[in-house]
C-alpha positions as CSV (number, residue, x, y, z in Angstrom):
1,X,0.0,0.0,0.0
2,X,2.8,2.4,0.9
3,X,4.7,1.6,-2.3
4,X,1.5,2.2,-4.3
5,X,0.9,5.6,-2.7
6,X,4.5,6.8,-3.0
7,X,4.2,8.2,-6.5
8,X,1.2,10.3,-5.3
9,X,2.1,11.2,-1.8
10,X,5.8,10.4,-1.5
11,X,8.4,13.0,-0.6
12,X,9.2,13.9,-4.2
13,X,5.6,14.2,-5.1
14,X,5.0,16.5,-2.1
15,X,7.9,18.7,-3.0
16,X,6.7,19.0,-6.5
17,X,3.2,19.8,-5.2
18,X,4.8,22.7,-3.3
19,X,6.5,23.8,-6.4
20,X,3.1,24.0,-8.2
21,X,1.6,25.9,-5.3
22,X,4.4,28.5,-5.6
23,X,3.5,28.8,-9.3
24,X,-0.1,29.4,-8.3
25,X,0.9,32.0,-5.8
26,X,2.9,33.8,-8.5
27,X,-0.1,33.6,-10.9
28,X,-2.4,35.5,-8.5
29,X,-1.2,39.1,-9.4
30,X,-1.7,38.3,-13.1
31,X,-5.2,36.9,-12.5
32,X,-6.1,40.1,-10.7
33,X,-4.8,42.1,-13.6
34,X,-6.9,39.9,-15.9
35,X,-10.0,40.6,-13.9
36,X,-9.4,44.4,-14.3
37,X,-9.3,43.9,-18.0
38,X,-12.1,41.3,-18.4
39,X,-14.6,43.2,-16.1
40,X,-15.0,46.3,-18.2
41,X,-14.9,44.4,-21.5
42,X,-17.6,41.9,-20.5
43,X,-19.5,44.6,-18.7
44,X,-20.1,42.4,-15.7
45,X,-19.3,42.9,-12.0
46,X,-19.4,39.2,-11.3
47,X,-15.9,38.5,-12.4
48,X,-14.7,37.4,-8.9
49,X,-17.7,35.1,-8.3
50,X,-18.2,33.6,-11.8
51,X,-16.0,30.6,-12.4
52,X,-16.0,31.0,-16.3
53,X,-15.0,34.6,-15.9
54,X,-12.3,33.7,-13.5
55,X,-10.9,31.2,-16.1
56,X,-11.1,34.0,-18.7
57,X,-9.2,36.3,-16.4
58,X,-6.6,33.6,-15.8
59,X,-6.2,33.2,-19.6
60,X,-5.8,36.9,-20.1
61,X,-3.1,37.2,-17.3
62,X,-0.8,34.4,-18.6
63,X,0.5,36.4,-21.6
64,X,1.5,39.2,-19.1
65,X,3.4,36.5,-17.2
66,X,5.3,35.6,-20.3
67,X,6.3,39.2,-20.9
68,X,7.5,39.8,-17.3
69,X,9.5,36.5,-17.5
70,X,12.0,38.3,-19.7
71,X,13.6,40.0,-16.7
72,X,17.2,38.7,-16.0
73,X,16.4,37.2,-12.6
74,X,13.6,34.9,-13.9
75,X,15.8,32.0,-15.0
76,X,18.1,32.0,-11.9
77,X,15.0,32.0,-9.7
78,X,13.3,29.3,-11.7
79,X,16.4,27.1,-11.7
80,X,16.8,27.5,-8.0
81,X,13.3,26.3,-7.3
82,X,13.5,23.5,-9.7
83,X,16.7,22.2,-8.1
84,X,15.2,22.4,-4.6
85,X,11.7,21.1,-5.3
86,X,11.6,19.1,-8.5
87,X,14.5,16.8,-8.0
88,X,16.3,17.8,-11.3
89,X,20.1,17.4,-11.3
90,X,22.0,20.7,-11.2
91,X,24.2,19.7,-14.1
92,X,21.2,19.6,-16.4
93,X,20.2,23.2,-15.6
94,X,21.8,26.4,-16.8
95,X,23.6,29.0,-14.6
96,X,22.9,32.7,-14.6
97,X,20.5,34.9,-16.5
98,X,19.3,34.1,-20.0
99,X,21.4,36.2,-22.4
100,X,20.3,35.2,-25.9
101,X,16.9,35.5,-27.5
102,X,16.5,31.7,-27.7
103,X,17.3,31.3,-24.0
104,X,14.9,34.1,-23.0
105,X,12.2,32.4,-25.2
106,X,12.6,29.1,-23.4
107,X,12.5,30.8,-20.0
108,X,9.3,32.6,-21.0
109,X,7.7,29.3,-22.0
110,X,8.8,27.6,-18.7
111,X,7.5,30.5,-16.6
112,X,4.2,30.5,-18.3
113,X,3.8,26.7,-18.0
114,X,4.7,26.9,-14.3
115,X,2.2,29.5,-13.6
116,X,-0.6,27.9,-15.7
117,X,-0.2,24.4,-14.2
118,X,0.4,25.9,-10.8
119,X,-2.7,28.0,-10.9
120,X,-4.8,25.0,-11.9
121,X,-3.4,22.7,-9.2
122,X,-3.6,25.5,-6.6
123,X,-7.3,26.1,-7.4
124,X,-8.0,22.4,-7.2
125,X,-6.1,22.2,-4.0
126,X,-8.4,24.8,-2.5
127,X,-11.7,23.4,-3.8
128,X,-11.4,19.7,-4.0
129,X,-10.2,18.7,-0.4
130,X,-13.3,20.2,1.3
131,X,-15.6,18.6,-1.2
132,X,-13.9,15.2,-0.9
133,X,-13.8,15.4,2.9
134,X,-17.6,16.1,3.1
135,X,-18.3,13.1,0.9
136,X,-16.1,10.9,3.1
137,X,-17.8,11.9,6.3
138,X,-21.3,12.1,4.8
139,X,-22.5,8.7,6.3
140,X,-21.3,9.7,9.8
141,X,-23.2,13.1,9.8
142,X,-26.9,12.5,9.1
143,X,-27.6,16.2,9.0
144,X,-25.5,16.6,5.9
145,X,-27.7,14.3,3.9
146,X,-30.7,16.6,4.2
147,X,-28.8,19.9,4.0
148,X,-29.3,21.7,0.7
149,X,-25.9,22.7,-0.7
150,X,-24.9,24.1,-4.1
151,X,-22.7,21.1,-4.9
152,X,-24.1,18.2,-2.8
153,X,-27.8,18.9,-3.2
154,X,-30.2,17.0,-1.0
155,X,-29.3,13.3,-0.4
156,X,-32.7,11.8,0.1
157,X,-31.9,8.5,-1.6
158,X,-30.8,5.5,0.5
159,X,-27.8,4.6,-1.8
160,X,-26.3,8.1,-1.9
161,X,-24.6,8.0,1.6
162,X,-23.1,4.6,0.8
163,X,-21.4,5.8,-2.4
164,X,-20.3,9.2,-1.1
165,X,-17.2,8.0,0.8
166,X,-16.0,6.1,-2.3
167,X,-16.6,9.2,-4.5
168,X,-14.8,11.3,-1.8
169,X,-11.7,9.1,-1.8
170,X,-11.7,8.9,-5.6
171,X,-11.9,12.7,-5.8
172,X,-8.9,13.2,-3.4
173,X,-6.9,10.5,-5.2
174,X,-7.6,12.3,-8.5
175,X,-6.3,15.5,-7.0
176,X,-3.1,13.8,-5.9
177,X,-2.7,12.2,-9.3
178,X,-3.2,15.4,-11.1
179,X,-0.7,17.2,-8.9
180,X,1.9,14.4,-9.3
181,X,1.4,14.3,-13.0
182,X,1.8,18.1,-13.4
183,X,4.9,18.0,-11.2
184,X,6.4,15.2,-13.2
185,X,5.7,17.0,-16.5
186,X,7.5,20.2,-15.2
187,X,10.4,18.1,-13.9
188,X,10.7,16.5,-17.4
189,X,10.5,19.7,-19.3
190,X,12.8,21.7,-17.0
191,X,16.1,20.5,-18.6
192,X,14.8,21.3,-22.1
193,X,13.5,24.8,-21.1
194,X,15.9,25.8,-18.3
195,X,18.9,23.7,-19.4
196,X,22.1,25.1,-20.9
197,X,21.9,26.0,-24.6
198,X,24.9,26.2,-27.0
199,X,25.8,29.6,-25.7
200,X,25.8,28.4,-22.1
201,X,27.9,25.4,-23.0
202,X,30.4,27.6,-24.8
203,X,30.6,29.9,-21.7
204,X,31.1,26.9,-19.4
205,X,33.8,25.6,-21.7
206,X,35.5,29.0,-21.8
207,X,35.3,29.1,-18.0
208,X,36.9,25.7,-17.7
209,X,39.6,26.6,-20.2
210,X,40.4,29.8,-18.2
211,X,40.5,27.8,-15.0
212,X,42.9,25.3,-16.6
213,X,45.1,28.1,-17.8
214,X,45.3,29.6,-14.3
215,X,46.2,26.1,-12.9
216,X,48.9,25.7,-15.6
217,X,50.3,29.1,-14.9
218,X,50.4,28.4,-11.1
219,X,52.1,25.1,-11.8
220,X,54.7,26.8,-13.9
221,X,55.3,29.4,-11.2
222,X,55.7,26.8,-8.5
223,X,58.0,24.6,-10.7
224,X,60.2,27.6,-11.7
225,X,60.5,29.3,-8.3
226,X,60.6,26.3,-5.9
227,X,62.5,24.0,-8.3
228,X,65.2,26.6,-8.9
229,X,65.4,27.4,-5.2
230,X,65.8,23.7,-4.2
231,X,68.5,23.1,-6.9
232,X,70.4,26.3,-5.9
233,X,70.2,25.6,-2.2
234,X,71.3,22.0,-2.6
235,X,74.4,23.0,-4.6
236,X,75.2,25.9,-2.3
237,X,75.0,23.8,0.7
238,X,77.1,21.1,-1.0
239,X,79.8,23.6,-2.0
240,X,79.9,25.1,1.4
241,X,80.3,21.7,3.0
242,X,83.3,20.8,0.8
243,X,85.2,24.0,1.7
244,X,84.0,24.4,5.3
245,X,87.5,24.1,6.8
246,X,89.5,25.8,4.0
247,X,87.4,28.8,2.7
248,X,85.3,30.3,5.5
249,X,84.6,33.4,3.3
250,X,83.0,31.3,0.6
251,X,81.0,29.4,3.2
252,X,79.6,32.7,4.6
253,X,78.7,33.8,1.1
254,X,77.0,30.5,0.4
255,X,75.0,30.6,3.6
256,X,73.9,34.2,2.9
257,X,72.8,33.1,-0.6
258,X,70.9,30.2,0.9
259,X,69.1,32.5,3.3
260,X,68.3,35.0,0.5
261,X,67.0,32.2,-1.8
262,X,64.8,30.6,0.8
263,X,63.4,33.9,2.0
264,X,62.5,35.0,-1.5
265,X,61.1,31.6,-2.5
266,X,58.9,31.6,0.6
267,X,57.5,35.0,-0.4
268,X,56.8,33.8,-4.0
269,X,55.2,30.6,-2.7
270,X,53.0,32.6,-0.3
271,X,51.9,34.7,-3.3
272,X,51.0,31.7,-5.4
273,X,49.1,30.1,-2.5
274,X,47.2,33.3,-2.0
275,X,46.0,33.1,-5.6
276,X,44.9,29.5,-5.0
277,X,43.0,30.5,-1.9
278,X,41.1,33.0,-4.0
279,X,42.6,36.1,-2.4
280,X,45.6,38.4,-2.8
281,X,48.6,37.6,-0.8
282,X,49.5,40.4,1.5
283,X,52.9,41.5,2.7
284,X,54.8,39.5,0.0
285,X,57.2,40.7,-2.6
286,X,55.9,41.3,-6.2
287,X,56.7,38.8,-8.9
288,X,60.4,39.0,-9.9
289,X,61.4,40.7,-13.1
290,X,64.4,40.8,-15.3
291,X,64.9,44.5,-14.6
292,X,65.0,44.3,-10.8
293,X,66.0,40.7,-10.0
294,X,68.5,39.4,-12.6
295,X,71.6,40.5,-10.6
296,X,70.3,38.7,-7.5
297,X,69.5,35.6,-9.5
298,X,73.0,35.5,-11.0
299,X,74.6,36.1,-7.6
300,X,72.7,33.3,-5.9
301,X,73.5,30.9,-8.8
302,X,77.3,31.7,-8.6
303,X,77.1,31.0,-4.9
304,X,76.1,27.4,-5.9
305,X,79.4,26.9,-7.7
306,X,78.5,27.8,-11.3
307,X,80.8,30.1,-13.2
308,X,78.1,32.4,-14.8
309,X,79.0,35.0,-17.4
310,X,76.2,37.4,-18.3
311,X,75.8,39.6,-21.3
312,X,72.9,42.1,-21.1
313,X,72.5,44.1,-24.3
314,X,69.1,45.6,-23.6
315,X,67.6,48.3,-21.3
316,X,65.8,45.9,-19.0
317,X,64.1,48.8,-17.3
318,X,62.3,49.7,-20.5
319,X,60.9,46.2,-21.1
320,X,57.1,45.7,-20.8
321,X,56.3,44.3,-17.3
322,X,54.9,41.0,-18.7
323,X,57.9,40.4,-20.9
324,X,60.3,41.3,-18.1
325,X,58.5,38.9,-15.7
326,X,58.4,36.0,-18.1
327,X,62.0,36.6,-19.3
328,X,63.2,36.4,-15.6
329,X,61.5,33.0,-15.3
330,X,63.0,31.8,-18.5
331,X,66.5,32.7,-17.4
332,X,65.8,31.2,-14.0
333,X,64.8,27.9,-15.6
334,X,67.9,27.8,-17.8
335,X,70.1,28.3,-14.8
336,X,68.2,25.7,-12.9
337,X,68.7,23.1,-15.7
338,X,72.5,24.0,-15.7
339,X,72.6,23.5,-11.9
340,X,70.8,20.2,-12.0
341,X,72.4,18.6,-15.0
342,X,75.7,20.2,-15.9
343,X,76.9,20.2,-12.2
344,X,78.9,22.7,-10.2
345,X,82.1,24.3,-11.5
346,X,80.9,24.5,-15.1
347,X,80.8,27.7,-17.1
348,X,77.4,29.0,-18.0
349,X,76.7,31.9,-20.4
350,X,73.6,34.0,-20.2
351,X,72.9,36.4,-23.0
352,X,70.0,38.9,-23.2
353,X,69.6,41.2,-26.2
354,X,66.9,43.5,-27.6
355,X,66.9,43.9,-31.3
356,X,64.3,44.3,-34.1
357,X,61.4,44.5,-31.8
358,X,62.1,41.4,-29.9
359,X,64.0,40.2,-26.8
360,X,66.4,37.4,-27.4
361,X,67.5,35.2,-24.5
362,X,70.1,32.4,-24.6
363,X,71.5,30.2,-21.8
364,X,74.5,28.0,-22.7
365,X,76.4,25.3,-20.8
366,X,78.7,22.5,-21.8
367,X,77.2,19.2,-23.0
368,X,78.1,16.8,-20.3
369,X,77.0,13.1,-19.9
370,X,74.4,14.2,-17.4
371,X,73.0,16.7,-19.9
372,X,72.7,14.0,-22.6
373,X,70.9,11.7,-20.2
374,X,68.5,14.4,-19.2
375,X,67.8,15.2,-22.9
376,X,67.1,11.6,-23.7
377,X,64.5,11.1,-21.0
378,X,61.1,9.9,-22.4
379,X,58.7,12.8,-22.5
380,X,61.4,15.3,-21.6
381,X,61.4,17.8,-18.7
382,X,58.5,19.9,-17.5
383,X,60.8,22.9,-17.2
384,X,61.5,23.2,-20.9
385,X,57.8,22.7,-21.7
386,X,57.1,25.5,-19.2
387,X,59.6,27.7,-21.1
388,X,57.9,27.0,-24.4
389,X,54.5,27.8,-22.9
390,X,55.7,31.1,-21.5
391,X,57.1,32.0,-24.9
392,X,54.0,30.9,-26.8
393,X,51.8,33.0,-24.5
394,X,53.7,36.1,-25.5
395,X,53.7,35.1,-29.2
396,X,57.3,34.0,-29.1
397,X,59.2,30.8,-29.6
398,X,61.8,28.7,-27.8
399,X,64.4,26.2,-29.0
400,X,66.7,23.9,-26.9
401,X,69.4,21.4,-27.8
402,X,73.1,20.9,-28.6
403,X,74.8,23.4,-30.8
404,X,78.6,24.1,-31.4
405,X,79.6,21.8,-28.5
406,X,77.2,23.4,-25.9
407,X,73.7,23.0,-24.8
408,X,71.7,26.1,-25.7
409,X,68.3,27.3,-24.6
410,X,67.3,30.1,-27.0
411,X,64.1,32.1,-26.6
412,X,62.7,35.0,-28.7
413,X,60.0,37.2,-27.2
414,X,58.2,40.0,-29.1
415,X,58.1,43.4,-27.6
416,X,55.1,45.7,-27.7
417,X,57.5,48.7,-28.2
418,X,61.0,48.5,-29.6
419,X,63.6,48.6,-26.8
420,X,66.8,50.4,-27.7
421,X,69.8,48.1,-27.2
422,X,72.6,49.3,-24.9
423,X,76.3,48.5,-24.8
424,X,76.8,44.9,-23.5
425,X,77.9,44.7,-19.9
426,X,80.0,41.9,-18.4
427,X,81.2,40.6,-21.8
428,X,84.3,38.4,-21.9
429,X,85.0,37.8,-25.5
430,X,81.4,37.1,-26.4
431,X,80.2,38.4,-29.8
432,X,76.5,37.8,-29.8
433,X,73.5,35.8,-28.9
434,X,74.5,32.8,-30.9
435,X,78.1,32.6,-29.9
436,X,81.4,34.0,-31.4
437,X,81.6,34.2,-35.2
438,X,78.2,32.5,-35.5
439,X,75.3,34.1,-37.5
440,X,71.8,34.4,-36.1
441,X,69.5,31.6,-36.9
442,X,66.7,32.7,-39.2
443,X,63.2,32.6,-37.8
444,X,61.4,29.3,-38.2
445,X,64.6,27.3,-39.0
446,X,64.0,24.7,-36.3
447,X,63.9,21.0,-36.5
448,X,60.7,19.1,-35.3
449,X,62.4,16.9,-32.7
450,X,63.1,18.5,-29.3
451,X,64.6,17.5,-26.0
452,X,61.2,16.7,-24.7
453,X,60.6,14.0,-27.3
454,X,59.6,13.9,-31.0
455,X,57.2,16.5,-32.2
456,X,57.6,18.6,-29.0
457,X,54.5,20.8,-28.7
458,X,54.1,24.4,-27.6
459,X,56.8,25.7,-29.9
460,X,59.8,24.1,-28.1
461,X,62.0,22.7,-30.8
462,X,65.5,21.3,-30.9
463,X,68.0,22.7,-33.4
464,X,70.0,20.3,-35.4
465,X,73.6,19.9,-34.2
466,X,76.2,20.9,-36.8
467,X,78.2,18.1,-38.3
468,X,81.2,17.1,-36.2
469,X,79.7,18.2,-32.9
470,X,78.2,16.3,-30.1
């Protein structure tokens, strides 16, 4: 019995009944407006007491409901009530106001249907239960059988009281079935009328893509800052341990570099975690840039045992902020790779040059056995892919691979405004970005195989090694 009544009186049916009652309540103002229109046109003052005139007023008010449903808040309000009362999954319903003409039209159809079915079920819910209850108790109250009533009439036949309870139960059951059926219809139509259209799916896809881009950017920031810091601190501590008894001055410099590196990295990590928490990190240093932080990066790297030679042939203070920030991360990643793979004591060359409306960056270190092993790893390294992604985001390109006996990371970034080159500083016999007596590589002259595997995506490609080199 309970299972049989669940579709009519179960929890879901009751909640959908409440949803219909809300629709009837929303329909009341439109019905009143309809009575104001119908009364003068019909020329009758019995609009509120005549059932046919009430239905006519209801029919006149529904088009007004369709017009007012074009307000932006109609769809969010309808979606919220459908989620709460109709048992429709949230993923099948749209988010936010309707913005296109088609979405507004579907919302107007839904709102009108909700008010129409809700008004009918609400009217039945007010009139049918008293009538059914009277029929059920009719045999128990003899006075009701002889009482004239507009609906019941006078029950002066002997069989009428015996059938009245059956008719009363049937009437109440029909009301419950009607409410359950209307609620099920609205729940079935809700995804089609309130669900996401093509424009909503496109907006959701764009939001997911933007979220993925933010996650990738944060992953790059964490990899570049924390990865470089760990590599530098490890080599600095190792170098300090080896000369602890023989070179106290170097040990002090290494410890100072470790302190500076960790303090700066903690600030950058706090800033990234602040973005992940959805707020702005307070009290932390801004993102490092090539103009302000290159000298400190080189100093900390030298403290780890690398012999770094830097050539800067550009006014870094005039670089666009985005280019300066990304260029710093690219140089940092190049030095991190040299620290990890080439090992301490090797000579690393960093060249930064502005020419022809672009910023050119090159980081070179000797090709050691460790470098060859790192380059041959299946799938390559995440750092080089991060460099390629940074360059691609700015419309540039990156290459990495062996050339003229060294491992070279070469990146070209376009500038919004031309940056005047300045006289190179800190040059020791270096003639240009591509090494002494070596011409610039023309744009687009890159081979498809890179250090991160064949067909490296994101613009990171591996230049072909000249004949006779390794």
